[in-house]
N, C-alpha and C positions, 0 to 999 in steps of 0.2 A: 350517911351514905353507905351502902351494902357495900360488900367488896365486889360484886356483880355490877354493880352499877359504875364503883371506881375503875374497875378492868374495858368496861364496854366504853368510859369514859379517857382512857389512855389510849384504845385502841382507834378511837373517834380522833384525837390528838394526832396521833402516828398518819392518820391516812391525811388529816389537814396538811400536818407540814410537809410531806410528801408532796403534796397536790393531787391525793387521788380521790376522783368523784365518786360518788354513787354507783355511778349508771358504769364507770369504768371497772367497779370492783365487782359489781353487778356479771359484768362479761366476764371476765377471769374465774366464777365462779359458777357460770353457768346459770343465773336468775335473772328477773325479771327485777329492774330496776326500786319496782314497786315492795318486792318482796323483800329485797336489801333495807330500803328505808323501813321497813315493816318490822322485820327483826333488830334494827339499831333503836328504834320506838319503844318497842317493846322488850327489849333486853330478852328477848328469846332464844337466845342461843345454846345449840346443843355442845357438848365440849367437842365432838365431831367438825364443826362448822367454827366453831373457836380457832382450832385449832389450825382448819383448810386456811383464814384466813392471816393467821400469823404464818404462815408455810410460806402464802405469795407474797407477803409482806418482807420475809427472811428475817423474822424478829421471832423470841420463843417467850412465852407465857409470863417466864421468870423476868424476862427485859420489861415487859408490863407491871410486873409488879414492883419492880425499884423505882420505876417512873410515878407509880403512885407515892412509893414511902419518899422520895424525893419531890413530890407535889408543893410540897410547904416551903419549899429547899429551892426555889426557883426565883428567884430575883428580877426585876426589870431593870437593874442598874447593877455594879459591879460597888465596891468597895474604895475608896481613893485608894488601900491599900495592896488591892487587887491591881487597878491600873497602875500604878506607881512599880509595880513588879512586872508588867507588860511593858510598859514603855521604858525599862532599862537593859533591855534586852531585846535588839530587833529580831532576829529569830524567833523568838517567845512570841513577839506581838502578830507576827506574822501567820503563823501557826493559827494562833487565838482569831483573828480578825477572819480569817480564813474556813476553822471546824466553825464559828459561831455563824458564818454564811451555809454551815451546812456542807462544805467541801469534805470530803471522805480521802481516808490516807491514799485510798489510788490516787486521786487526785490532785494531791495533792504532790505527791513525786512525781507526775506526768508534767507539772509547770514550772514548778521549782528545785533545784540545787540540793536536795537532802539525800542521803542514804536513807534507805528503810530504818535502820535502827537508829540512826541521831532524828528524823521522824517521829519515832515511838516514844523516844524518850523525852522529847519536847513536849511531847501530846501529854505522860505522864506528869509532867511538871504541871501542867494546866489541869489535869484530874488533882493533883494535891493539892491545887491554887481553887479547887472548887469551881471551876469554871466547866470543865465537863466532865462527862462519865467516860474512860477508856473501855470499851465495853470487851466480850469474849472476840476471838478473832479480827481485833484493832477497831472495831467497829464506833464509830463519836457519837456520842449523845451528850449533848449543851444541854447545861443547868441552868438558862436564866430563861425568861417567858417569853413567848413572841413579839410582843409588846416592847422588849430590850433596847434600851437608848444608853448610850454614855452619857457618863457624870458632865451635866452642863458647866463650861469652865474646869474641868479636872484634868489631868494628865494626859487623857487620849484623846480628848478635843482640843490640848493646847500644841501637842505633837501634831496634828494634823492640819490646823489652822496655821502652821509655819509648813507643810507640803503643801495647803491652798495657794499660799502667797508666791513660791517658788516653783511650783509645778504645773498645779491643777488648772491655774489660771494660765499659762503658759502655751496657750492657743488659740486657734482662730475662731475654734465652733462652727467649720462650715465642712467637714468630715461628716462619713458615715455614723449613725448613733450621739453625734456630739449636736448640741442645741443650746446657743445662752441666749436669755432676754432680759433686758432691765425696760422698767420703766419707772418714772418718779412723779408725783404730783401731789395736790395738796388734799387731806382725809380728814374726816374729822375722828374721833375717839372710837365710834360705832364701827364708821367701814373698815374702821385698820384692824378691829376685830370681828372683822367678816371674811377680811383675805385671811387672817391670822386661822379662821376657822377651814377655809379652803384650804390652806397649807397643809394641817392636820389629816385631811380626807385624802389630799393626794400623796402623804405621807405613809398613811394608812394602806391606800391603794397600791402601791409601791411594794411594800411588806407584803402583800398579799400575793402578788403579780409573781413576785421572787419566790414564794413556798408554791402556788402553783406551777412555776416552771423545773421546778427540782425534780418531779418528773420526767421532762425531756435529757437526752441524750449531753453528755458533758460538753460536747463539740457544739450542740446546737444552742450553747448558751457565752455569755462574755458578760464582765466584770464592769457593771454600770455605776454609777455615782452620780446621786442626786443633794443639788444645795441649791435651799430654799432660804431665803433672810427680808427681813423683813423689820426696819428698827427707822424711827424719827434721824435723817443725818442729810449733813451736805458736806461738800468738800471742806478742808479746811481752808483752800483757798479765797473760799466764797465768807465763809468764817473773820476769815479776818479784814473784810470789807463790808460786814457787815454796822452798821452805828451801837456805838456802846451803849449798856443801857443803862439809864438815868439813876443815881441814887436817890 
């Protein structure tokens, strides 16, 4: 891949991460959407146009160069050691979760009781752990892939499972923005796999909407958690009444 292709690819990733469409970019540039699409497809940027787009996105070309340099180091999961470090420090975990959800330093300080100096120190620790890059002017760039997930059964999932039992499900799920549904039945393995396929699609759609909404003002967004689970399961009270398997 040429350096030009890599830079254009990095620029497209920034647009996608911020939920900015070609149509929105075209309006800001005073061009037609077709013109912008053609420029990206043909990679026919002039330096002036490339610099103009970077200014609109409030990034430097050097930032894109760093993204290219780190492209091979954007894992879809953290290591067990990294997750252990996070769960050992509640403040570190809190800021890590919100940084990975693309909160800015200013947004973190608006909601949580940290001084600016303390928050920057914690962000610097996350930088040292290889989870984010703390950029000039305290901009945050995450160092994980868009399809990032916590380790299955790892330290973070174990931590949040405890929170689910004690807090998340302590609701009637009848307020605005809340909904819970539970269904049960007898499915074949094939049907179970179809359900799992739809769950993966919904997970991908949730992630896409999250990145799309990054372009909205902070005041128009709120923390939202979606939990989907499917498994062969019966309550323990039911299992106790089952016939014992014959030996």
